C-alpha positions as CSV (number, residue, x, y, z in Angstrom):
1,M,-23.2,12.1,-17.9
2,S,-21.3,9.5,-19.8
3,E,-20.5,5.9,-18.8
4,S,-16.9,6.9,-17.8
5,G,-18.2,9.8,-15.8
6,R,-20.5,7.6,-13.8
7,A,-17.6,5.2,-13.1
8,E,-15.3,7.9,-11.7
9,P,-16.8,8.1,-8.1
10,A,-16.7,4.3,-7.7
11,I,-13.1,4.2,-8.8
12,A,-12.2,7.1,-6.5
13,A,-13.9,5.4,-3.5
14,R,-12.1,2.2,-4.3
15,R,-8.8,4.0,-4.5
16,V,-9.3,5.8,-1.1
17,K,-10.1,2.5,0.6
18,L,-7.1,0.8,-1.1
19,I,-4.7,3.6,0.0
20,A,-6.0,3.4,3.6
21,R,-5.4,-0.4,3.7
22,T,-2.0,0.0,2.0
23,L,-0.9,2.7,4.5
24,T,-2.0,0.4,7.4
25,S,0.2,-2.4,6.0
26,L,3.2,-0.1,5.6
27,Y,2.8,1.2,9.1
28,L,2.5,-2.3,10.5
29,S,5.6,-3.2,8.5
30,A,7.6,-0.3,10.0
31,A,6.5,-1.1,13.5
32,T,7.2,-4.8,13.3
33,F,10.6,-4.2,11.7
34,A,11.4,-1.9,14.6
35,V,10.3,-4.5,17.2
36,A,12.3,-7.2,15.4
37,T,15.4,-4.9,15.5
38,L,14.9,-4.2,19.2
39,M,14.5,-7.9,19.9
40,S,17.6,-8.8,17.9
41,V,19.6,-6.3,19.9
42,L,18.1,-7.5,23.2
43,G,18.8,-11.2,22.3
44,A,22.4,-10.3,21.5
45,V,22.8,-8.5,24.8
46,I,21.3,-11.4,26.7
47,A,23.4,-13.9,24.8
48,E,26.5,-12.0,25.7
49,A,25.6,-11.7,29.4
50,A,24.2,-15.1,30.0
51,A,23.9,-17.8,27.4
52,G,20.9,-20.1,27.8
53,P,17.3,-20.5,27.1
54,A,16.6,-16.8,27.9
55,T,18.1,-15.9,24.5
56,D,15.6,-18.0,22.7
57,I,12.6,-15.7,23.5
58,P,13.9,-12.5,22.0
59,I,15.2,-14.4,18.9
60,I,11.8,-16.0,18.3
61,V,10.0,-12.7,18.8
62,A,12.5,-11.0,16.4
63,L,12.0,-13.7,13.8
64,F,8.2,-13.6,14.2
65,C,8.1,-9.8,13.9
66,G,10.5,-9.8,11.0
67,L,8.3,-12.2,9.1
68,I,5.2,-10.1,9.8
69,G,7.0,-7.0,8.8
70,F,8.1,-8.5,5.5
71,A,4.6,-9.8,4.8
72,A,3.1,-6.4,5.6
73,F,5.6,-4.7,3.4
74,V,4.8,-7.0,0.4
75,V,1.0,-6.4,1.0
76,G,1.6,-2.6,1.0
77,A,3.7,-2.8,-2.1
78,V,1.1,-4.8,-4.0
79,G,-1.6,-2.3,-2.8
80,L,0.4,0.5,-4.2
81,V,0.7,-1.3,-7.6
82,I,-3.1,-1.9,-7.6
83,E,-3.8,1.7,-6.7
84,S,-1.5,3.0,-9.5
85,R,-3.4,0.9,-12.0
86,L,-6.7,2.3,-10.7
87,A,-5.3,5.8,-11.0
88,V,-4.3,5.2,-14.6
89,R,-7.8,3.8,-15.3
90,A,-9.4,6.9,-13.8
91,L,-7.1,9.2,-15.8
92,T,-8.0,7.3,-18.9
93,H,-11.7,7.8,-18.2
94,E,-11.2,11.5,-17.6
95,T,-9.2,11.9,-20.8
96,D,-11.8,10.1,-22.8
97,E,-14.5,12.3,-21.3
98,A,-12.5,15.5,-22.1
99,L,-11.7,14.4,-25.7
100,A,-15.4,13.6,-26.3
101,L,-16.4,17.0,-25.0
102,L,-13.8,18.7,-27.1
103,A,-14.9,16.8,-30.2
104,K,-18.5,17.7,-29.5
105,T,-17.6,21.4,-29.0
106,V,-15.5,21.5,-32.2
107,G,-18.2,19.7,-34.1
108,E,-20.8,22.3,-33.1
109,Q,-18.6,25.2,-33.9
110,T,-17.9,24.0,-37.5
111,K,-21.6,23.8,-38.3
């Protein structure tokens, strides 16, 4: 087995772990954006009904969840970029392996 063939399982394992972490970040992002939206609506309803310090809590929770959602979304996006680069590297290794095998086969047939 060639050098690129030995590297393939390690790259595949790294990609699987990266995809799992990326999906977790994107799920966290979706959930916290949903909570932020709910808290924003709740804060607006409370502010309309009775202005006062009670409106501060949902607004603070909405801001906090929105920031977490944004950060998780950025982490997920970066993870997808990294995974794409690993996929290109794996495909390059596979292509090199296939071309080497083809060259070897063609070379043996011409002898």
